[in-house]
C-alpha positions in Angstrom: 104.6 95.0 -121.9 105.4 91.6 -120.3 102.6 90.4 -118.1 102.4 87.3 -116.1 99.2 86.5 -114.2 99.1 83.6 -111.7 95.9 81.8 -110.6 94.9 78.6 -108.8 96.3 79.1 -105.4 94.3 78.4 -102.3 93.9 76.3 -99.1 94.4 72.5 -99.3 95.0 69.8 -96.8 98.3 67.9 -96.7 98.3 65.2 -99.3 96.0 67.1 -101.6 96.6 68.7 -105.0 96.4 72.1 -106.6 97.1 73.3 -110.1 98.6 76.7 -110.7 98.3 78.6 -113.9 100.4 81.4 -115.4 98.9 83.3 -118.3 101.6 85.2 -120.2 101.4 88.0 -122.6 103.5 90.8 -124.2 106.3 88.6 -125.5 107.0 85.8 -128.0 106.2 82.8 -125.8 108.5 80.3 -127.6 111.6 82.5 -127.0 111.2 82.5 -123.2 111.7 80.2 -120.3 108.8 80.3 -117.9 109.4 79.3 -114.3 107.7 79.0 -110.9 109.3 80.3 -107.7 108.0 80.4 -104.2 108.7 82.3 -101.0 107.5 81.2 -97.6 107.2 83.7 -94.7 110.7 84.4 -93.3 112.4 82.4 -95.9 114.4 83.2 -99.1 112.8 82.8 -102.5 113.2 79.3 -103.9 113.2 78.2 -107.6 110.6 75.4 -108.0 110.5 74.5 -111.6 111.0 75.9 -115.1 110.2 74.9 -118.6 111.5 75.8 -122.1 108.5 76.9 -124.2 110.4 75.9 -127.4 111.4 72.3 -126.6 109.6 71.5 -123.4 112.7 70.7 -121.4 112.2 71.1 -117.7 114.0 71.5 -114.4 112.8 70.9 -110.8 114.1 71.7 -107.4 114.9 68.6 -105.4 112.3 69.4 -102.9 109.4 69.0 -105.4 110.7 66.3 -107.7 108.2 63.5 -108.2 105.4 65.6 -106.7 105.2 68.7 -109.0 104.8 68.7 -112.8 105.3 71.8 -115.0 103.7 71.9 -118.4 103.1 74.4 -121.1 100.2 75.1 -123.5 101.8 77.2 -126.2 98.5 77.8 -128.0 97.2 79.5 -124.8 100.5 81.1 -123.8 100.0 79.5 -120.4 102.2 77.4 -118.1 100.8 75.2 -115.4 102.2 73.7 -112.2 100.5 70.6 -111.1 101.2 70.1 -107.4 100.4 66.7 -105.9 101.1 65.2 -102.4 101.3 68.7 -101.0 103.0 69.1 -97.6 102.7 71.9 -95.1 106.2 73.0 -96.0 105.0 73.8 -99.5 103.0 76.7 -98.1 104.2 79.9 -99.8 103.4 82.6 -102.3 104.1 81.1 -105.7 105.3 83.4 -108.4 105.4 82.9 -112.1 108.5 84.3 -113.9 109.8 84.6 -117.4 113.2 85.1 -118.9 114.4 85.5 -122.5 118.1 85.8 -122.0 118.8 82.2 -122.9 116.7 82.2 -126.1 114.0 80.0 -124.5 116.5 77.3 -123.4 115.7 76.2 -119.8 118.7 76.0 -117.4 119.1 75.3 -113.7 120.9 78.6 -113.4 117.6 80.4 -114.0 116.0 78.6 -111.1 119.0 79.5 -108.9 119.5 83.1 -109.8 116.0 84.2 -110.8 114.4 85.6 -114.0 113.7 88.9 -115.6 110.0 89.3 -115.3 107.7 88.4 -112.5 104.0 88.0 -111.7 102.4 89.2 -108.5 102.1 85.8 -107.0 99.4 83.5 -105.7 99.2 82.1 -102.2 99.2 78.4 -101.5 98.5 77.2 -98.0 98.8 73.6 -97.0 97.2 72.6 -93.7 98.4 69.7 -91.7 
């Protein structure tokens, strides 16, 4: 059974940093793309970033480029999202997701259309 468990959310002031973690289990990590999505109240879900567990290639939404960094620790089956220079508009529930349909190759399409498996989410609140 695929399981994705997010942690690391919380309340932070604008300009601050947070690191989210996604612990994955139930599948061959190297064969999947892991991504982060977010959904703010009253807004549609947005793809934030994704990473190929096999070759480390990454994609980012324009809204977070230069501020967020995704990384993967394959030994721990864990993906991280380091979020710096946070803004109030980054406030959202952040979801970890996984997809094996591309054989572990990250693509922008996965960020746009979503992935197969989802965690329950972790809330990030950025105060002004």
